[in-house]
N, CA, C and O atoms as a GROMACS GRO file, in nm:
protein
  372
    1MET      N    1 -11.206   9.783  -0.435
    1MET     CA    2 -11.307   9.909  -0.347
    1MET      C    3 -11.317   9.992  -0.374
    1MET      O    4 -11.428  10.026  -0.413
    2ILE      N    5 -11.190  10.104  -0.373
    2ILE     CA    6 -11.157  10.237  -0.368
    2ILE      C    7 -11.258  10.257  -0.530
    2ILE      O    8 -11.352  10.334  -0.544
    3LEU      N    9 -11.227  10.204  -0.588
    3LEU     CA   10 -11.288  10.242  -0.731
    3LEU      C   11 -11.466  10.243  -0.698
    3LEU      O   12 -11.517  10.343  -0.747
    4TRP      N   13 -11.548  10.167  -0.638
    4TRP     CA   14 -11.641  10.163  -0.589
    4TRP      C   15 -11.711  10.260  -0.561
    4TRP      O   16 -11.812  10.292  -0.623
    5GLU      N   17 -11.646  10.342  -0.421
    5GLU     CA   18 -11.631  10.463  -0.373
    5GLU      C   19 -11.601  10.550  -0.446
    5GLU      O   20 -11.671  10.652  -0.437
    6ALA      N   21 -11.520  10.550  -0.516
    6ALA     CA   22 -11.522  10.709  -0.599
    6ALA      C   23 -11.610  10.645  -0.684
    6ALA      O   24 -11.657  10.578  -0.592
    7LEU      N   25 -11.665  10.612  -0.768
    7LEU     CA   26 -11.762  10.602  -0.845
    7LEU      C   27 -11.912  10.594  -0.768
    7LEU      O   28 -12.010  10.609  -0.840
    8GLY      N   29 -11.931  10.572  -0.634
    8GLY     CA   30 -12.027  10.577  -0.569
    8GLY      C   31 -12.066  10.724  -0.514
    8GLY      O   32 -12.174  10.774  -0.483
    9SER      N   33 -11.949  10.765  -0.514
    9SER     CA   34 -11.946  10.903  -0.491
    9SER      C   35 -11.955  11.012  -0.549
    9SER      O   36 -11.970  11.121  -0.493
   10VAL      N   37 -11.946  10.989  -0.680
   10VAL     CA   38 -11.971  11.075  -0.774
   10VAL      C   39 -12.094  11.048  -0.777
   10VAL      O   40 -12.158  11.138  -0.722
   11LEU      N   41 -12.174  10.946  -0.825
   11LEU     CA   42 -12.290  10.957  -0.868
   11LEU      C   43 -12.402  11.026  -0.736
   11LEU      O   44 -12.503  11.092  -0.759
   12ILE      N   45 -12.361  10.997  -0.629
   12ILE     CA   46 -12.413  11.110  -0.509
   12ILE      C   47 -12.414  11.206  -0.529
   12ILE      O   48 -12.512  11.278  -0.510
   13GLY      N   49 -12.256  11.262  -0.596
   13GLY     CA   50 -12.251  11.381  -0.609
   13GLY      C   51 -12.339  11.422  -0.758
   13GLY      O   52 -12.418  11.516  -0.752
   14LEU      N   53 -12.326  11.365  -0.861
   14LEU     CA   54 -12.432  11.440  -0.923
   14LEU      C   55 -12.556  11.431  -0.900
   14LEU      O   56 -12.636  11.504  -0.959
   15ALA      N   57 -12.588  11.356  -0.827
   15ALA     CA   58 -12.788  11.340  -0.752
   15ALA      C   59 -12.831  11.466  -0.624
   15ALA      O   60 -12.930  11.536  -0.601
   16VAL      N   61 -12.704  11.449  -0.563
   16VAL     CA   62 -12.710  11.610  -0.496
   16VAL      C   63 -12.693  11.713  -0.584
   16VAL      O   64 -12.787  11.792  -0.589
   17SER      N   65 -12.612  11.731  -0.644
   17SER     CA   66 -12.634  11.883  -0.712
   17SER      C   67 -12.766  11.933  -0.803
   17SER      O   68 -12.816  12.042  -0.831
   18TYR      N   69 -12.807  11.735  -0.842
   18TYR     CA   70 -12.895  11.788  -0.975
   18TYR      C   71 -13.010  11.828  -0.887
   18TYR      O   72 -13.066  11.931  -0.924
   19GLY      N   73 -13.043  11.787  -0.812
   19GLY     CA   74 -13.152  11.759  -0.709
   19GLY      C   75 -13.167  11.899  -0.613
   19GLY      O   76 -13.271  11.937  -0.558
   20ALA      N   77 -13.041  11.959  -0.610
   20ALA     CA   78 -13.071  12.095  -0.541
   20ALA      C   79 -13.111  12.189  -0.620
   20ALA      O   80 -13.178  12.284  -0.579
   21LEU      N   81 -13.066  12.172  -0.767
   21LEU     CA   82 -13.085  12.232  -0.851
   21LEU      C   83 -13.221  12.290  -0.895
   21LEU      O   84 -13.255  12.408  -0.905
   22ARG      N   85 -13.298  12.162  -0.922
   22ARG     CA   86 -13.422  12.133  -0.922
   22ARG      C   87 -13.455  12.199  -0.810
   22ARG      O   88 -13.452  12.322  -0.815
   23TRP      N   89 -13.493  12.134  -0.688
   23TRP     CA   90 -13.589  12.185  -0.567
   23TRP      C   91 -13.572  12.261  -0.491
   23TRP      O   92 -13.666  12.291  -0.418
   24LEU      N   93 -13.417  12.340  -0.471
   24LEU     CA   94 -13.417  12.398  -0.366
   24LEU      C   95 -13.422  12.559  -0.419
   24LEU      O   96 -13.443  12.646  -0.335
   25PRO      N   97 -13.408  12.582  -0.515
   25PRO     CA   98 -13.416  12.751  -0.534
   25PRO      C   99 -13.549  12.814  -0.540
   25PRO      O  100 -13.551  12.932  -0.505
   26ALA      N  101 -13.624  12.778  -0.566
   26ALA     CA  102 -13.734  12.761  -0.536
   26ALA      C  103 -13.824  12.837  -0.413
   26ALA      O  104 -13.913  12.921  -0.401
   27ARG      N  105 -13.748  12.757  -0.338
   27ARG     CA  106 -13.739  12.797  -0.183
   27ARG      C  107 -13.675  12.874  -0.110
   27ARG      O  108 -13.718  12.966  -0.041
   28TYR      N  109 -13.546  12.829  -0.126
   28TYR     CA  110 -13.406  12.952  -0.038
   28TYR      C  111 -13.392  13.054  -0.123
   28TYR      O  112 -13.416  13.166  -0.078
   29GLY      N  113 -13.351  13.040  -0.263
   29GLY     CA  114 -13.267  13.157  -0.296
   29GLY      C  115 -13.236  13.077  -0.493
   29GLY      O  116 -13.306  13.010  -0.570
   30GLN      N  117 -13.121  13.125  -0.499
   30GLN     CA  118 -13.084  13.068  -0.646
   30GLN      C  119 -12.922  13.037  -0.645
   30GLN      O  120 -12.854  13.114  -0.577
   31PHE      N  121 -12.855  12.934  -0.714
   31PHE     CA  122 -12.740  12.935  -0.744
   31PHE      C  123 -12.705  13.048  -0.810
   31PHE      O  124 -12.780  13.126  -0.869
   32ARG      N  125 -12.533  13.054  -0.789
   32ARG     CA  126 -12.440  13.186  -0.859
   32ARG      C  127 -12.435  13.081  -1.031
   32ARG      O  128 -12.427  13.110  -1.150
   33SER      N  129 -12.441  13.006  -0.982
   33SER     CA  130 -12.388  12.926  -1.150
   33SER      C  131 -12.394  12.782  -1.166
   33SER      O  132 -12.308  12.701  -1.131
   34ARG      N  133 -12.534  12.754  -1.236
   34ARG     CA  134 -12.557  12.659  -1.256
   34ARG      C  135 -12.466  12.512  -1.288
   34ARG      O  136 -12.500  12.396  -1.264
   35LEU      N  137 -12.304  12.578  -1.366
   35LEU     CA  138 -12.225  12.478  -1.408
   35LEU      C  139 -12.135  12.482  -1.286
   35LEU      O  140 -12.052  12.397  -1.253
   36LEU      N  141 -12.167  12.594  -1.226
   36LEU     CA  142 -12.062  12.551  -1.072
   36LEU      C  143 -12.106  12.499  -0.994
   36LEU      O  144 -12.035  12.490  -0.894
   37ALA      N  145 -12.249  12.431  -0.987
   37ALA     CA  146 -12.307  12.367  -0.853
   37ALA      C  147 -12.291  12.236  -0.921
   37ALA      O  148 -12.260  12.149  -0.839
   38LEU      N  149 -12.304  12.186  -1.060
   38LEU     CA  150 -12.331  12.088  -1.128
   38LEU      C  151 -12.182  12.006  -1.088
   38LEU      O  152 -12.170  11.890  -1.046
   39ALA      N  153 -12.064  12.120  -1.118
   39ALA     CA  154 -11.946  12.064  -1.065
   39ALA      C  155 -11.890  12.053  -0.908
   39ALA      O  156 -11.804  11.982  -0.855
   40THR      N  157 -11.964  12.138  -0.869
   40THR     CA  158 -11.895  12.154  -0.761
   40THR      C  159 -11.952  11.989  -0.663
   40THR      O  160 -11.878  11.942  -0.577
   41GLY      N  161 -12.095  11.920  -0.700
   41GLY     CA  162 -12.130  11.802  -0.632
   41GLY      C  163 -12.018  11.701  -0.634
   41GLY      O  164 -11.943  11.664  -0.544
   42PRO      N  165 -12.030  11.659  -0.789
   42PRO     CA  166 -11.931  11.522  -0.739
   42PRO      C  167 -11.731  11.571  -0.724
   42PRO      O  168 -11.632  11.498  -0.732
   43GLY      N  169 -11.743  11.717  -0.703
   43GLY     CA  170 -11.551  11.724  -0.680
   43GLY      C  171 -11.584  11.705  -0.500
   43GLY      O  172 -11.507  11.641  -0.430
   44ALA      N  173 -11.692  11.762  -0.451
   44ALA     CA  174 -11.726  11.738  -0.317
   44ALA      C  175 -11.756  11.622  -0.269
   44ALA      O  176 -11.728  11.596  -0.152
   45ALA      N  177 -11.800  11.556  -0.328
   45ALA     CA  178 -11.814  11.412  -0.288
   45ALA      C  179 -11.707  11.304  -0.310
   45ALA      O  180 -11.707  11.198  -0.248
   46LEU      N  181 -11.606  11.343  -0.412
   46LEU     CA  182 -11.485  11.269  -0.424
   46LEU      C  183 -11.402  11.299  -0.294
   46LEU      O  184 -11.354  11.220  -0.213
   47PHE      N  185 -11.402  11.437  -0.299
   47PHE     CA  186 -11.322  11.454  -0.144
   47PHE      C  187 -11.387  11.420  -0.011
   47PHE      O  188 -11.318  11.446   0.088
   48GLY      N  189 -11.474  11.381   0.004
   48GLY     CA  190 -11.575  11.320   0.141
   48GLY      C  191 -11.549  11.187   0.122
   48GLY      O  192 -11.558  11.129   0.230
   49ALA      N  193 -11.508  11.080  -0.008
   49ALA     CA  194 -11.451  10.963   0.006
   49ALA      C  195 -11.345  10.937   0.046
   49ALA      O  196 -11.307  10.850   0.124
   50LEU      N  197 -11.288  11.020  -0.012
   50LEU     CA  198 -11.093  11.086   0.021
   50LEU      C  199 -11.107  11.074   0.169
   50LEU      O  200 -11.078  10.972   0.230
   51LEU      N  201 -11.161  11.200   0.232
   51LEU     CA  202 -11.136  11.206   0.368
   51LEU      C  203 -11.219  11.092   0.379
   51LEU      O  204 -11.223  11.065   0.259
   52GLY      N  205 -11.288  11.005   0.434
   52GLY     CA  206 -11.364  10.910   0.484
   52GLY      C  207 -11.314  10.805   0.470
   52GLY      O  208 -11.310  10.737   0.573
   53HIS      N  209 -11.240  10.727   0.314
   53HIS     CA  210 -11.162  10.651   0.328
   53HIS      C  211 -11.017  10.625   0.434
   53HIS      O  212 -10.978  10.530   0.501
   54SER      N  213 -10.964  10.765   0.407
   54SER     CA  214 -10.851  10.817   0.476
   54SER      C  215 -10.885  10.765   0.662
   54SER      O  216 -10.824  10.689   0.737
   55ALA      N  217 -10.996  10.840   0.678
   55ALA     CA  218 -11.015  10.816   0.799
   55ALA      C  219 -11.059  10.665   0.887
   55ALA      O  220 -11.036  10.636   1.004
   56LEU      N  221 -11.121  10.595   0.796
   56LEU     CA  222 -11.194  10.487   0.842
   56LEU      C  223 -11.137  10.340   0.798
   56LEU      O  224 -11.136  10.232   0.859
   57GLY      N  225 -11.081  10.385   0.643
   57GLY     CA  226 -10.961  10.249   0.633
   57GLY      C  227 -11.068  10.172   0.529
   57GLY      O  228 -11.183  10.193   0.492
   58PRO      N  229 -10.963  10.070   0.502
   58PRO     CA  230 -11.100   9.974   0.374
   58PRO      C  231 -11.167   9.896   0.469
   58PRO      O  232 -11.144   9.857   0.584
   59GLY      N  233 -11.272   9.882   0.373
   59GLY     CA  234 -11.334   9.789   0.407
   59GLY      C  235 -11.497   9.881   0.498
   59GLY      O  236 -11.584   9.821   0.561
   60HIS      N  237 -11.492   9.996   0.481
   60HIS     CA  238 -11.612  10.073   0.529
   60HIS      C  239 -11.706  10.119   0.432
   60HIS      O  240 -11.771  10.218   0.466
   61THR      N  241 -11.724  10.084   0.350
   61THR     CA  242 -11.768  10.164   0.215
   61THR      C  243 -11.913  10.199   0.286
   61THR      O  244 -11.890  10.240   0.399
   62LEU      N  245 -11.990  10.198   0.271
   62LEU     CA  246 -12.099  10.261   0.326
   62LEU      C  247 -12.088  10.395   0.402
   62LEU      O  248 -12.139  10.503   0.372
   63ALA      N  249 -11.995  10.359   0.527
   63ALA     CA  250 -11.977  10.477   0.543
   63ALA      C  251 -11.880  10.562   0.508
   63ALA      O  252 -11.859  10.670   0.563
   64VAL      N  253 -11.829  10.523   0.433
   64VAL     CA  254 -11.746  10.617   0.317
   64VAL      C  255 -11.815  10.668   0.227
   64VAL      O  256 -11.742  10.748   0.169
   65LEU      N  257 -11.925  10.669   0.177
   65LEU     CA  258 -12.032  10.700   0.083
   65LEU      C  259 -12.128  10.782   0.184
   65LEU      O  260 -12.184  10.881   0.136
   66GLY      N  261 -12.152  10.752   0.318
   66GLY     CA  262 -12.201  10.868   0.411
   66GLY      C  263 -12.124  10.971   0.438
   66GLY      O  264 -12.192  11.066   0.477
   67VAL      N  265 -12.014  10.994   0.434
   67VAL     CA  266 -11.935  11.081   0.511
   67VAL      C  267 -11.963  11.142   0.346
   67VAL      O  268 -12.023  11.249   0.352
   68SER      N  269 -11.938  11.107   0.227
   68SER     CA  270 -11.932  11.189   0.121
   68SER      C  271 -12.021  11.240   0.091
   68SER      O  272 -12.007  11.349   0.036
   69LEU      N  273 -12.160  11.183   0.114
   69LEU     CA  274 -12.236  11.260   0.071
   69LEU      C  275 -12.255  11.412   0.190
   69LEU      O  276 -12.286  11.531   0.184
   70GLY      N  277 -12.224  11.337   0.263
   70GLY     CA  278 -12.271  11.469   0.402
   70GLY      C  279 -12.141  11.597   0.361
   70GLY      O  280 -12.181  11.713   0.374
   71VAL      N  281 -12.039  11.586   0.329
   71VAL     CA  282 -11.931  11.678   0.265
   71VAL      C  283 -11.995  11.725   0.173
   71VAL      O  284 -12.004  11.848   0.176
   72CYS      N  285 -12.048  11.671   0.084
   72CYS     CA  286 -12.121  11.702  -0.078
   72CYS      C  287 -12.224  11.795  -0.059
   72CYS      O  288 -12.216  11.905  -0.115
   73VAL      N  289 -12.352  11.758   0.038
   73VAL     CA  290 -12.457  11.820   0.077
   73VAL      C  291 -12.416  11.985   0.129
   73VAL      O  292 -12.477  12.089   0.105
   74ALA      N  293 -12.274  11.962   0.217
   74ALA     CA  294 -12.237  12.083   0.279
   74ALA      C  295 -12.156  12.160   0.201
   74ALA      O  296 -12.168  12.273   0.249
   75LEU      N  297 -12.094  12.164   0.126
   75LEU     CA  298 -12.070  12.214  -0.040
   75LEU      C  299 -12.131  12.280  -0.062
   75LEU      O  300 -12.131  12.395  -0.018
   76VAL      N  301 -12.219  12.224  -0.150
   76VAL     CA  302 -12.370  12.251  -0.228
   76VAL      C  303 -12.394  12.371  -0.197
   76VAL      O  304 -12.372  12.474  -0.261
   77SER      N  305 -12.455  12.353  -0.066
   77SER     CA  306 -12.528  12.438   0.021
   77SER      C  307 -12.475  12.569   0.071
   77SER      O  308 -12.540  12.654   0.133
   78LEU      N  309 -12.315  12.574   0.029
   78LEU     CA  310 -12.245  12.708   0.004
   78LEU      C  311 -12.242  12.775  -0.089
   78LEU      O  312 -12.162  12.869  -0.096
   79LEU      N  313 -12.329  12.744  -0.185
   79LEU     CA  314 -12.348  12.817  -0.363
   79LEU      C  315 -12.461  12.848  -0.316
   79LEU      O  316 -12.449  12.959  -0.369
   80LEU      N  317 -12.610  12.859  -0.240
   80LEU     CA  318 -12.720  12.934  -0.250
   80LEU      C  319 -12.674  13.123  -0.205
   80LEU      O  320 -12.619  13.185  -0.114
   81ARG      N  321 -12.726  13.144  -0.311
   81ARG     CA  322 -12.784  13.285  -0.241
   81ARG      C  323 -12.910  13.322  -0.180
   81ARG      O  324 -13.005  13.303  -0.255
   82PRO      N  325 -12.936  13.365  -0.078
   82PRO     CA  326 -13.050  13.404  -0.021
   82PRO      C  327 -13.137  13.472  -0.132
   82PRO      O  328 -13.102  13.560  -0.210
   83ALA      N  329 -13.280  13.396  -0.118
   83ALA     CA  330 -13.390  13.488  -0.211
   83ALA      C  331 -13.399  13.636  -0.210
   83ALA      O  332 -13.354  13.717  -0.128
   84ASN      N  333 -13.449  13.648  -0.290
   84ASN     CA  334 -13.436  13.852  -0.293
   84ASN      C  335 -13.459  13.893  -0.153
   84ASN      O  336 -13.557  13.856  -0.089
   85ARG      N  337 -13.358  13.976  -0.104
   85ARG     CA  338 -13.416  14.068   0.018
   85ARG      C  339 -13.363  14.222  -0.009
   85ARG      O  340 -13.308  14.269  -0.108
   86ALA      N  341 -13.397  14.278   0.109
   86ALA     CA  342 -13.433  14.392   0.090
   86ALA      C  343 -13.261  14.442   0.071
   86ALA      O  344 -13.192  14.344   0.104
   87PRO      N  345 -13.188  14.537   0.038
   87PRO     CA  346 -13.068  14.568   0.042
   87PRO      C  347 -13.010  14.587   0.157
   87PRO      O  348 -13.086  14.612   0.251
   88ARG      N  349 -12.919  14.583   0.175
   88ARG     CA  350 -12.822  14.615   0.354
   88ARG      C  351 -12.783  14.763   0.265
   88ARG      O  352 -12.773  14.798   0.148
   89ARG      N  353 -12.765  14.835   0.431
   89ARG     CA  354 -12.721  14.924   0.437
   89ARG      C  355 -12.642  14.935   0.537
   89ARG      O  356 -12.680  14.899   0.648
   90SER      N  357 -12.529  14.983   0.517
   90SER     CA  358 -12.389  14.998   0.581
   90SER      C  359 -12.464  15.133   0.699
   90SER      O  360 -12.521  15.235   0.662
   91ALA      N  361 -12.439  15.091   0.841
   91ALA     CA  362 -12.423  15.207   0.938
   91ALA      C  363 -12.336  15.335   0.929
   91ALA      O  364 -12.365  15.434   0.995
   92THR      N  365 -12.231  15.330   0.847
   92THR     CA  366 -12.164  15.442   0.845
   92THR      C  367 -12.205  15.511   0.668
   92THR      O  368 -12.134  15.592   0.610
   93ALA      N  369 -12.284  15.475   0.633
   93ALA     CA  370 -12.351  15.526   0.489
   93ALA      C  371 -12.444  15.645   0.547
   93ALA      O  372 -12.514  15.712   0.471
   0.00000   0.00000   0.00000
């Protein structure tokens, strides 16, 4: 069962990172690095699957994959840079 959870979470991570690279930048900003985003997806999903499996135990494959999806989306979204904004000025400058 753990093998299926790991394989499923890696596929979820790849799908989330590819989807984010494909659809998000036009609307929300740009990713710092394409390679970093593609590597973060599966890594974050595997970490989420490990976390979910540790908390829920064996036999909850769909719930573990749901936790994996949530962790993956959260960590991939942290890589987004805001769209072009005016430069910030410091109050002390």
